[in-house]
C-alpha positions as CSV (number, residue, x, y, z in Angstrom):
1,M,100.7,212.5,65.7
2,E,97.1,211.5,66.5
3,L,95.4,213.0,69.6
4,S,92.2,211.2,69.2
5,S,90.8,208.4,67.1
6,A,88.6,209.2,64.0
7,E,85.7,207.3,65.6
8,A,85.8,209.5,68.7
9,I,85.9,212.7,66.7
10,A,83.0,211.5,64.5
11,H,80.9,210.5,67.6
12,I,81.5,214.0,69.2
13,L,80.5,215.8,65.9
14,A,77.4,213.6,65.4
15,S,76.2,214.1,69.0
16,G,76.0,217.9,68.4
17,V,77.7,218.7,71.7
18,L,80.0,221.3,70.2
19,G,77.3,223.2,68.4
20,E,74.8,223.2,71.2
21,R,74.4,226.5,73.1
22,T,72.4,226.8,76.3
23,K,71.1,229.9,77.9
24,P,72.8,230.9,81.2
25,A,70.8,230.3,84.3
26,R,68.9,233.3,85.4
27,K,69.7,234.6,88.9
28,Q,66.7,234.6,91.1
29,R,66.0,237.4,93.5
30,P,65.7,236.4,97.2
31,R,62.1,236.3,98.5
32,G,60.8,239.7,99.3
33,A,63.4,241.6,97.2
34,R,61.9,244.2,94.9
35,A,63.0,244.9,91.4
36,C,64.6,248.3,90.8
37,C,62.5,250.8,89.0
38,H,64.1,253.7,87.0
39,C,61.0,255.5,85.7
40,G,61.7,258.7,87.8
41,R,58.0,259.3,88.6
42,C,56.9,256.6,91.0
43,R,57.1,256.9,94.8
44,Q,60.1,254.6,95.0
45,C,62.1,256.5,92.3
46,L,61.3,259.8,93.9
47,E,62.4,258.6,97.4
48,T,65.6,257.2,95.9
49,A,66.4,260.4,94.2
50,R,65.7,262.3,97.4
51,W,68.1,260.2,99.4
52,N,70.8,260.4,96.7
53,R,70.5,264.2,96.8
54,I,70.8,264.2,100.6
55,F,73.8,262.0,100.5
56,L,75.5,264.1,97.9
57,E,74.9,267.3,99.8
58,K,76.3,265.9,103.1
59,F,79.0,263.5,102.1
60,A,80.3,264.1,98.6
61,D,83.6,265.9,98.4
62,P,83.4,268.2,95.3
63,Y,87.2,268.6,95.3
64,Y,88.1,264.9,95.5
65,Y,89.4,264.7,91.9
66,T,90.8,268.2,91.6
67,Q,93.2,268.1,94.5
68,S,96.9,267.8,93.8
69,P,98.4,264.4,94.6
70,V,100.5,264.1,97.8
71,R,104.2,264.3,97.1
72,R,106.2,261.4,98.3
73,S,109.8,262.3,98.2
74,S,112.7,262.1,100.5
75,P,113.4,265.3,102.6
76,L,117.1,264.6,102.0
77,A,116.7,265.0,98.2
């Protein structure tokens, strides 16, 4: 059983299409968007750390993963 002719296979191999690798296109940031800094010393990093601390103090539930699961069973059982 022949899926393709020998000439077609030779042409594909000679063109180098199979061995060619291209770099993926880089995603461009929208205009005005800033790159995220993670140095921990600049004004932006200090402000981000401050807001993360405020959020954790007000909204984070420290018992979220330690609570026992809700039992779902029939009251007739």
